[in-house]
N, C-alpha and C positions, 0 to 999 in steps of 0.2 A: 217536529215543528209545532204540532198541536199541543203537546205536553207542556212545552215551555212558552207557549203563546207567541212564538217567533213569527209565525205566519201573519198573525193579526197586527203585531207591533211594527213589523217591517213590511207592511202591505203597501204597494204602490198606489192604491186607490186613496183619494183624499178623504180623510176622516177628521172633522173639526176637533175631536177629542185628543188628537195627536199633534195639534198645532204647536210649533215650537217658536215662541215669540222673541226673535232677535230684535235689537234696537231698530235696525234698518227695516225689517218686515213690519214692525209696529208703526213706524213712521209712514210707510207706504199705505198701510191699512187706514191710518187716520187721515191721510190725504185723500184716499178714495172716499172715505166716509164724508169728509168735509166738502168734497165736490158734489155730494148728494144732499147735504144738509140744507143747502139753500133752496131746495125744492124746485130746481130747474131741470127740465128734461134735456134731451140732446144725446150726443154720442160721446163715448169715452173708450179708450183703448188701453189694454194692459198686455204688454208683450214680455217675453223672456224665453230663455232656452227651455227645451223640453225637459221636464223633471225638476224645474227650479222651484216649484211650489205655488204656481199661479192659481191652479184650481182649488188648492187647499186654502189659500188666502181668501179667495172669493167665497168659499163655503163659510168661513168664519165671518166674513163681511155680511153675508145674507142672514146669518143668525142674529146680527145686532143692527139691523137696518133702522135708520131714523125715520120719523114721519117726514113727508106724507107717503112714503113708499110702502104701502100696505099690501100691494099685489106684486109678487115676484115670480118669475119663471126662468128656467135654465134649459138651454138646448146644447147638445153635443153632436155635431155633425160637420161635414165639410163639403158636401156635394149637391145639396139642394139649391134650387133657384125657382123663380117665378111663383106659380100658384102652389107648388109643393112646399116652398119655404113659408108662404103665408099660412097654409093649412097647418104646418108644424107649429108656428108661432101661436095661432089661434087655439090649437089643441093644448099647448103648454099653459095658456092662460085660462083653460077650462071653457072655451067658447065654441060655438058651432063651427064646423069645418066645411059645410056645404057651400057657403058663399063667404070665404074667409075674409076678403077685403072689406065687405060691408059689415060683417059681425065685429071685426076688430075696430073699425072706425066708430061704430055705434057704442060699443062697450067702453072704449077709451075716452070718448067724449062724455059719456054719462059719469064715469069715474072722476073725470076732471071737474065736472060741475059739483061733485060732492067733495072736492078737495082731496081725492085719493089718487096717488100716483102709481104707475106701473113700471117695474124695472125688469128688463129682459137681459139676461146674460147669455151670450153665444160663445161657447167654448170651442176650441179647435177652429177658430175663425180664419186661420191662415189658408184654409181650403176653399173659402168662399170665392166665387167667381166675381168678375167686375159687375155683371148683371145683378147678382145677389147683393153686392155692396151698395149699388145704386138703389135697389129696392128698399134695403134697410135704411138708407139715408132718407128716403121719401116718407118713412113712417113717422118721423119725429117732426116737431115744429107745429106752428099754428096753435090751436086751443087744446091740443092733445098733451096731457101730462104723462109723457113716456120718456124714460131714460134707457139707453141701450149701452151695455158694456161688452165690447168685443175682446175676447181673450185668445191669444194665439202666440206661436213661436215667432222667431225673427222674420219668417216669410211673410207674416201679416204686415209688418212695417214696409217691406219692399213692395208689396202689392199696393199699398196705399200711396206709394210714390210713383206708380205707373202713370204713363202719359194719358191713358184713357180715363183716369179718375182725377185728373188735375183740377177740373172745375169744382169738385166737391171735397177734395182731400183736406182742405183747411178746416172743414166742419168736423173732422174726426179728431177732436181734442176735448179735454186735455189727454195727453198720452203719458202713460206710466211704464216703467221698466222694472222687472223683477230680476235682481242679480243673484250671484252665487254667494255661498258662505265664505268667510275667511277661515284660515286654518283653525283658529281657536273656536270659532262657531261650529265648525264641523265636529270637532272633538266633543264639545258640549252637547251637540245634537245626538251623537252616538251614545254618549253616557245617559242622556235622558231616555232614549229608546230602550237601552239595556235595562234601566231601572224599572221600566214598565213590564218587562218579562218576569216570569217566575225564575228568580235568579239562582236558586239552590241547584248546584250541579251544572250551571251554565258556564261554558268556556269563557275565559277572560281574554282581553286584548292587551298586548304590550303597548308601551308608548310609541315604539317604532311602527307598529301596525296601524295605529290611529293616524300617524303622519302619512303613511303610505296610502291609506284609504282616501284621505283628503286629496292627495296628489293625483291618484288615479281617477277619482270621481270629479276632480276639478271643482269641488265645493258645491256640486249639484245634489240636492237632497235625494232625488229619485235614484241616482246612481249609487249614492251612499247606502240607501235602503237595499238595493239589489246586491251590492257587494257583501254587506253584513249578513243578509239572509243566506247567501250561498256559503259564506265562510263558516257561519254557525252550523249550518246543515252538515257540511263536510266534517267539522270538528266533532259533532255529536256522533256521526257515523263511525269515526275512527276510534272513539272511546279511549283515547290515550290520556286524556286529562290535561294535556299541555296547553299553555296559553297560545293564542293565535298570534304569530309574529309577522314581521314585515315580509319575510320570504313567502309565506303562505298567501299573503295578500297580493304580492306581485304575481305569483303563479295563477291565482284566481282571476286577477285582472287580465292576464294574457288569454286565459280561457274565454273570457267575456269580450275580448277585443278592445279593452280599454288601454289608452296610451297615457303613460305617466307624464304629468305636467310639473315641471320644476317651478316651484313657487318660492318667493322670498320668505324669510322667517317672519317678518312683519308685513302685513298687507299694506297696499297703497292707501292713500288718504281717502279714496273714493269709497263711499259706503257700499255694503253688500247689495242694497236695493235702493235705487234712486228714481226720482221722478224726472222725466224728460222735460225740457223747456216747453212752455205753452206754444200754441200755434203761432207762426210768423205774423208780424204786424198787429199783435193783440195789444190792447191798451193795458191789460193786466201785467204785461212785461214791464212797462214803464212804472206801474205801481209797485212792483217788486223792488225795482231799483231804489225808489223813494223810501220804501220801508227798510231796505238794507242799510241805508246811510246812518240812521241813528243807532242801529245795532253795532255797526262797525265803530261808530264813535264811542259806544259803551266799551267795546273791546280795547280801544285806544286808552280810554280812561283807566281800565284795569291795569294796563301796562305802564301808565305814567308814574314816574317817581319824582316828587318835588325836589328841586335843587340840583338836578342833574342836567348837564348840557351835552349836546352831541359831541362826540370825539372823533378825530380823524382815524383813531386806531380801531373804532368799532366796525363790524362787518356791515355790508350794505343792508342786510335784512336780519332780524333776529327771529328765529322760528322756535316756538316752544317745543320742548322735548316730547310733550304729550301728544303733539299733533300727529305723530306717526304711529301711536298705539292704536290697537283695535278696540272698538266700542265693546262694552259688556254685553252678555247674551241675555240679560233679563229685560223684560219689557219696561218702557218708560211710561210714566203717567202723563195724561194730557196736561199741557202747561197752561199757566194763567197769564193772559196778556197783560202787560204792564208797560207804561210809558218809559222809554229809554232816557237816561240822563242827557243833559245838554252836552254838546261837543266841547271838550276841554282843550287846553293847549296841549299839543302832541309833542312828546319828546321820545326819541327812539330808546327802547329798553335795552338793558344789558342782556346778553345771552345767559341762560341758566348755567350755574357753575357745576351742578351735578344732576344726574337724571333723577326723576321722581320715582318714588316707590310704585310698584305695579298697580296697586289699588288706586292710588291717586292718578296715575297716568291714564288708567281706563276711565276714571270719572271725568278727567279733563277732556279726554278724547271725545266722550259722549257729548259734553257741553259744546265743544268746538264744532263737532259735526252738526249739532242742532242749530248753532249760530250760522254755519255756512249754508244751511238749507233755508235760511230765512225764518226759522221758528223763533218766537219770543221766548225769553228766559224768565222763569219765576224768581222770586227773591233769593231762595236758597241757591239756585244755580248761578245767580249773579255773584253771590258771596264766594262760591267755589271759583268762579272765574277771576275774582279779584284777589284771592288768597292762594289756593293751591296752584292755579294755572299761571300765576304772574311770572 
């Protein structure tokens, strides 16, 4: 394992150098960053299944923090409460722990007067008690420039919905969710990790093995890492030089207690990582609807063909073939906001006569995904929408 660097490359611990930027992960990272760019404190929540890459995404986010967040601290625990929790937070920020409440209040107020913000990341937050969550809630607000990001598994979202936290639950927003990889993203992730190993003499994976790994791991990067590490270890010990096939993956999955999940060949239209809706009754929700209207009008403009009239023989809805394709696995650049065109006369489009080539389908899927999430399109993406995706 040390010779081929398998242990370091398939290490479950988060290493920003190993970050794999899928389209969905990059969108989620940019949304987290945008929520901080306004310089507003408050509470934020990032949830996802264990091993989905939340801690790794946060590590990358901490490396590229925008101003004014010049002070950052990270905690990993699940059982502290009361004064113990305050002492841990004060220690993480490099403050005195003898009287943690007073030292935190004084330091945060002084930093706020200097225009310096403090960001606290609490990992494994699903283990925090109701008392601890109320204490964390009480740290933000007022003149203190403090942002807190709670990172945890699905149990964190359930805890925030408990009856004893109902009075403050709405303040834990915005809420983000980290999803799993699609099948093609899983394959690209494995190939990326294998390329980082010393490849001479390293066993290869068959195409069937890659499909089986994705099915057993259910698209969770942590499980993919664990499976690949064990498979490569066993293959190197056997010294037979054969590629790792689907049968070996299935046997290793049984040994690790993983259950195969039958997944469709093409993933659903839902991105691999999405942001949950804002807190209920927020005015931002109405703003999103207003911003979505011109974007949908732009999509209608792209589908409009002059001189055509609706026909009784046309289907009720025309769905582009690219809408079901999976987004590419390379990161997207930050888009340039541009005013959408005025809403034109809408005429229903004819369904596509033939499927798009794979490269075009992936490009269109990425544009449609960005449009569905309310992200503005730059001029090149608009041309793509009007030509390839029509």
